[in-house]
C-alpha positions in Angstrom: 96.9 79.2 94.8 97.7 80.1 91.6 95.4 83.5 91.4 96.9 86.7 91.9 97.4 88.3 95.2 96.0 92.2 95.6 98.5 93.6 97.9 97.4 97.1 99.7 99.5 99.1 101.7 96.7 101.5 103.3 97.8 105.1 104.6 95.7 107.9 106.2 95.0 109.2 102.7 96.1 106.8 100.4 96.5 103.5 99.0 99.2 101.4 97.3 98.3 98.7 95.7 100.0 96.1 93.3 98.0 92.9 91.8 101.0 90.1 91.9 100.5 87.0 90.3 102.4 83.6 91.4 104.1 83.7 87.7 107.0 86.4 88.5 107.3 87.1 84.8 103.5 87.9 84.9 102.7 92.0 84.2 102.0 93.7 87.7 98.9 96.3 88.0 100.2 98.7 90.2 99.5 102.3 91.7 98.5 104.7 94.1 95.1 106.2 95.5 96.3 109.7 96.8 94.8 112.6 98.6 91.9 110.7 100.0 89.2 112.6 101.5 90.2 116.2 99.7 89.0 117.6 96.3 92.2 116.6 94.7 92.1 112.9 95.5 93.2 110.6 92.5 94.1 107.1 91.4 96.9 106.8 89.3 99.4 103.4 87.8 100.0 101.4 85.2 98.1 99.0 83.1 99.3 95.7 82.3 101.3 97.4 79.0 103.5 99.4 81.0 101.0 102.5 80.5 100.5 105.2 82.7 97.3 106.7 83.5 95.8 109.4 85.6 91.9 109.1 87.2 90.5 112.0 89.5 89.1 110.5 92.6 87.3 113.9 93.8 86.9 113.6 97.8 86.4 109.6 97.6 87.2 107.8 100.7 89.2 104.6 101.0 85.9 102.4 99.9 85.3 104.6 96.7 89.3 104.7 95.8 89.2 100.6 96.6 86.5 100.5 94.1 88.3 102.6 91.6 91.2 100.1 92.1 89.0 96.8 91.3 88.0 98.4 88.0 91.8 98.8 87.0 92.6 95.2 87.4 91.4 94.6 83.9 89.2 91.6 85.0 92.2 89.7 86.7 90.3 88.5 90.3 92.8 88.2 93.0 92.3 85.3 95.5 93.4 86.8 98.5 94.0 90.1 99.7 97.8 91.3 101.6 98.0 94.1 103.9 101.1 95.6 104.7 101.0 95.9 108.6 103.4 98.1 110.1 103.4 97.2 113.9 102.6 93.4 115.3 104.3 94.1 118.5 105.5 90.8 120.4 102.1 88.7 119.3 103.0 88.3 115.3 106.0 86.2 114.4 104.7 85.5 111.0 101.7 86.7 108.6 98.0 86.2 109.9 95.0 85.4 108.3 92.8 88.0 109.4 89.9 87.9 111.5 88.1 89.6 114.6 90.8 88.8 116.9 93.8 89.3 114.7 91.8 92.7 114.3 91.4 93.4 118.1 95.4 92.6 118.3 96.3 95.1 116.0 94.4 97.4 117.7 96.2 97.3 120.9 99.2 97.8 119.0 98.5 101.1 117.7 99.9 103.1 120.5 103.4 101.7 119.5 102.2 103.0 115.4 100.2 105.7 115.9 100.5 107.3 112.8 100.7 103.7 110.8 98.6 100.7 112.3 95.1 102.8 112.5 95.5 103.8 108.8 96.3 99.9 108.4 93.1 98.9 109.9 91.0 101.4 108.2 92.2 99.8 104.8 91.5 96.5 106.0 87.8 97.7 107.3 87.4 99.3 103.4 89.1 95.9 102.1 86.8 93.6 104.0 83.4 95.3 102.7 84.5 95.7 99.1 85.9 91.8 98.6 83.7 90.5 101.6 84.4 86.8 100.4 88.0 86.9 99.9 90.7 85.7 102.4 92.5 88.5 104.1 96.2 88.1 105.6 98.2 90.5 107.4 101.9 91.0 106.7 104.0 92.5 109.6 106.5 95.1 109.1 108.2 94.5 112.7 107.5 90.0 112.1 110.6 89.0 110.5 113.1 90.6 113.3 111.2 88.9 116.4 113.8 86.6 116.0 116.1 89.2 117.7 117.4 87.8 121.0 116.9 89.5 124.0 120.6 90.9 124.2 119.1 93.0 121.1 115.7 93.6 121.6 116.0 95.2 125.2 116.3 98.4 126.5 118.5 99.4 129.5 115.2 100.3 131.5 112.9 99.2 134.0 111.8 95.5 133.7 107.9 96.7 134.2 108.1 98.8 131.1 109.2 95.9 128.7 106.6 93.3 130.7 103.7 95.6 131.4 104.0 98.1 128.5 106.1 96.6 125.4 108.6 99.3 125.6 111.7 97.4 123.5 113.0 97.4 120.1 111.1 95.6 117.5 112.4 96.9 114.0 110.6 97.9 110.7 111.3 97.7 107.2 111.1 93.1 107.7 109.8 92.3 104.2 112.6 94.6 102.4 115.0 92.8 104.8 113.8 89.6 104.4 113.2 89.7 100.3 116.9 90.8 99.5 118.8 88.7 102.3 116.9 85.6 100.7 117.8 86.8 97.0 121.6 87.4 98.4 121.7 83.6 99.4 120.0 82.5 96.1 122.4 84.4 94.2 125.5 84.2 96.3 127.5 80.8 96.1 127.7 81.4 99.6 124.1 80.8 100.5 122.2 81.8 103.4 125.0 82.6 105.7 125.9 85.9 107.5 124.2 89.0 105.8 124.6 93.1 106.2 121.4 94.8 104.8 121.0 98.4 104.2 117.4 99.7 103.3 118.2 103.3 102.1 115.8 105.3 101.4 113.8 108.4 102.7 113.0 105.7 105.5 116.3 104.3 106.1 117.2 101.2 108.7 120.2 98.1 108.9 119.6 94.3 109.6 122.2 92.0 110.6 120.8 88.6 109.1 121.8 84.9 109.5 120.9 82.4 107.7 117.5 84.0 106.4 117.0 85.0 110.5 117.1 88.7 111.5 119.9 88.7 114.7 119.5 92.8 114.9 118.3 95.8 113.1 118.7 99.7 113.2 115.3 100.6 114.0 113.7 100.3 117.4 110.3 100.7 119.4 109.6 103.3 116.4 111.1 104.0 112.8 113.0 107.0 114.2 115.7 105.3 116.2 118.9 104.2 113.9 120.3 105.6 111.1 119.8 109.8 109.2 116.7 109.3 106.9 115.2 111.7 104.6 113.4 114.0 107.3 114.3 111.2 110.2 117.2 112.2 112.6 117.7 108.9 113.7 119.6 108.4 116.8 120.0 111.3 119.0 121.0 111.6 122.7 117.8 110.7 124.5 118.3 113.4 127.0 117.5 116.0 124.0 113.9 115.8 124.8 114.1 117.3 128.2 116.9 119.8 126.9 114.8 121.5 124.1 111.9 121.3 126.5 113.6 123.3 129.0 116.1 125.4 126.7 113.6 126.4 124.3 110.0 125.4 126.2 109.0 123.3 123.1 106.4 121.0 123.7 106.7 116.9 123.4 104.8 117.1 120.3 106.7 119.6 119.0 109.6 117.9 119.5 108.5 115.0 118.0 107.5 117.1 114.7 111.0 118.2 114.2 112.7 115.0 114.7 110.4 113.0 112.3 109.4 115.5 109.8 112.0 118.6 110.0 115.6 116.8 110.5 117.6 114.4 108.8 119.6 115.1 105.4 116.5 118.0 105.2 117.7 119.6 108.8 121.3 119.0 107.8 121.6 120.5 103.9 118.5 123.4 104.7 117.5 122.2 101.1 115.4 119.2 100.9 115.6 115.2 101.8 116.1 114.3 98.1 119.6 112.3 97.9 119.7 113.0 94.5 119.4 116.8 94.9 121.5 117.3 97.8 124.4 115.0 95.4 123.9 117.5 92.8 124.3 120.4 95.3 127.1 118.8 97.0 129.0 118.7 93.8 128.7 122.5 92.9 130.1 122.9 96.3 127.2 123.6 98.8 128.6 122.8 102.4 125.8 121.7 104.4 124.7 119.5 101.6 128.4 118.1 101.8 127.3 117.8 105.3 124.7 115.7 105.0 126.3 113.3 102.9 129.0 112.7 105.1 126.9 112.2 108.2 124.6 110.3 106.3 127.1 107.7 104.9 129.4 107.6 108.3 126.3 106.9 110.5 125.5 104.1 107.6 128.8 102.4 107.8 129.3 103.0 111.8 125.7 100.8 111.7 126.9 98.4 109.8 130.0 98.0 111.7 127.9 97.7 114.6 125.8 95.0 113.5 128.5 93.0 112.3 129.1 91.9 115.9 125.7 89.7 115.7 126.9 87.6 112.6 129.0 84.5 113.5 130.8 85.5 110.1 130.5 88.1 107.5 129.6 86.9 104.1 128.3 90.0 102.9 126.7 93.5 102.5 123.5 94.0 100.3 122.2 97.5 99.4 118.7 98.1 98.8 116.3 101.2 98.8 116.0 104.1 96.7 119.2 105.3 97.7 120.9 102.1 98.0 119.8 100.7 94.7 120.8 104.2 93.0 123.5 106.0 94.8 127.0 104.9 93.6 128.4 107.7 95.6 126.9 106.6 98.8 127.5 103.1 98.3 131.2 104.1 97.5 131.4 106.1 100.5 129.8 103.9 102.7 132.2 101.1 101.8 135.0 103.3 102.1 134.6 104.0 105.7 134.8 99.9 106.2 138.7 99.3 105.1 139.0 96.8 107.6 136.2 94.3 106.7 138.0 93.7 103.4 135.5 94.7 100.8 136.6 95.1 97.4 134.9 97.5 95.1 134.4 97.0 91.4 133.9 101.1 90.2 132.6 100.2 86.7 129.9 98.1 88.3 128.9 100.3 90.8 128.8 103.0 88.2 126.2 101.0 85.7 124.2 99.1 88.8 121.3 101.9 89.0 117.6 102.1 87.9 116.6 98.8 89.3 119.5 96.6 88.0 120.7 93.6 90.2 124.3 92.3 90.7 127.5 92.4 92.5 129.7 95.3 93.0 133.1 92.8 93.6 136.1 92.5 91.8 136.1 89.3 89.5 139.3 88.4 91.8 137.9 89.1 95.8 138.0 86.4 98.1 136.5 88.7 101.0 132.6 89.6 102.0 130.6 89.9 99.1 129.1 93.3 97.8 125.7 93.4 96.5 122.7 95.5 95.3 119.4 93.9 94.8 116.0 96.2 94.2 113.9 95.5 97.2 110.3 93.6 96.4 108.7 94.4 99.7 105.2 94.0 97.6 106.3 90.5 96.1 107.4 89.2 99.3 103.9 90.0 101.3 102.5 88.3 98.2 104.4 85.4 98.9 103.6 85.4 102.0 100.1 86.2 101.4 99.8 82.6 99.5 101.5 80.7 102.0 99.4 81.8 104.5 96.8 81.2 103.0 97.7 77.8 101.8 98.8 76.6 105.2 94.9 77.6 106.6 93.2 75.2 104.4 
């Protein structure tokens, strides 16, 4: 399949898109339709020359936004559409050609991802109307983590909650962890081996990957479990919900809102969920910003240390995501909390590896586990899996 793949990541009021050619050197057409359904709806992105544009789409719905996106593809006709689907439950261990049975299965997992799967389904419906003759493929965030063994994915809860209701750890950011671990195995002389991957952005997760298969990860039933994130708390005492209800009279909806939208870096700093601003404020002496940084880095290091238990051997760690790729401070402080792992950080390389740069941060004579920064390419991974799915279905 040599034609481009149109990658769609559909939210409740947005569509992120990228047209990705089979030739990795070909320019990408990418953008975002946002605020759909409102008078402020707009489409913004870049053309093949790298020039930015903004197009008002007042009151546009998803189908109208997709029609506008189609006109921005500069005559390049996609051969397939790849959809990012957040939750595939236990059924989907890899990408799947979309048909009525797949749509029905995605609908059944909507209770596991109520904020995401319904929006993803709306995107599929709209895209099938606009591109009725194109093959459509679902690529699942959770699929990469379906190789977790039961000791990693089961909660210590009554069996019926798992067998009848699917309550287990699923993990997310699968396309990102899959991409950077595969890339690390290509770049490093150590090959596939054992890698710890840290996807650090507004959403954060870590994974333990052996021979390109996920053996454990920090997120669980939902993307709330695990690390401190931009606005998400990450791990808290499970008894916190009952405590807040008893002491403050909060409803489950209020508690869920606080943990997902008012916590994390925002909650700790009292300022923002933007790591760049938190670093600036910490350097200026803001105590709560300093605390937010300390908690964030400690929890990342603690998670990486715990996940190392899943690996037969540790070949290295990979940082990715907006923070992982662009914050020398975070990388330095996370590794400093893991002295017993034998990492050796080249400070000049660490400071220089930002803004999309890829490379190793090791000192030249280092023989311990490696340190890499690899910019993630979730859209590229979705396009690759879409091509593979289409080709193998013929």
